[in-house]
N, C-alpha and C positions, 0 to 999 in steps of 0.2 A: 893633264897639260896642253889639249887640244880646246878645252872650254878655255883656260885662262887665256892664251892667243887670240882667240875670238874676241873674248869680253876686252881685251886690252885695244885690238883694232879698231873697237868701236864707241870705244873713250877717247881715242886717239881721235878719231872720225869727230863725236861730238863735240872734244875743246877745239877743236880746228873752225869747227863751225860757231862756236860760241867767241870765239876770237873778234869777229866783226863786232860783235854787242859789248861783249867784255871792254875791247880798245877800238873806240870808234875812229874813225875816217876822221880827220883834222883838216876843216873848209877849206881853210889857207891852200892843203894840198890837192884840192879838187879846184879851186877857181884858179891855180897856176899849170895845171896838166889838166885842163879840160877834156884834150881825147884822149887821155887815159883812162880817164873814167866815163866818158859818154858812153850811155845803154847799159850800165852796169848798175848793179844793187850796192848801195852804199849803208854803211848806219852814221851818223852823225852824233853829234851833242850837245848843247849851248842851251841858251837863254833866250828866250822869246820876246824881240824888240819893237815888233809892229807884228797888227794882225788885219786882215783885208777879208771881209765876205761881201760879195754880188749876190747876184740870185741865183747862177748855178756855178760859182765860182769861190773857192774858199782857199786863203793862203794866207803864211806866215812868214816873219823873216827868221831865223834861225842863225845866232851867234854864239862863235869861240871864240878863245884867244887869238887864234887866225885869222877870221873873217865872218865874213856873213854870206847866207843863201837863202833864197825861197824857196818855201815848200808849199807844195799844193796839196790839198788833202781832202778828202770827202767826211772826216770826221767833224765832231764837235769843235770849234776852234778852241785854242789854247789860251790862257790870261797871258797879257804882256808882265813879263819878269817869272814866267813858270819856267823852272828845268827843266828839258826831257830829252829822252834820244828819241830819233826818228830813220829808220830805215823804209828806204825809198829807192828809185833809178834816176843819175843824172842824166838830163836832159837840157839838151841846148832850145830854150826859149826863141830864140829870133838873133840875127847880128844884123848889125849895121855896120860898116866900114870893117874897122880895128875891133871894134865893142860888141859884145857878146854876152847874154843873159842866160846864168847857169840856173836850172832850177831844180828839185828834187821832185819826182811826182811818188807821195808816199806811199809805201804801199798798201794794197789794197784800194785804192784810187783809182774809179775808171779813167782810160787813155782820153 
């Protein structure tokens, strides 16, 4: 009986953790509510629209049906058109008046 309860609790915790990966956050939700997501880890899913590689800076634009966001990464850049899931922290890159640029710093990318 005790073992069943422990197994159930562990299973629920694992499922809850996986839900962020199984059911990614919509990019449009992040863009509409930037303060709600700032500094939080999210998983987003979409298609790569653009890539940019400079000497020490790599990024790509990920687009889903609700919007698009820049992803900063340290890994090899994906190909344009590739579909993928990304986990990282939402950050405000800069603000200018009422406009701001939100990015996702992919997990494992140095600050």
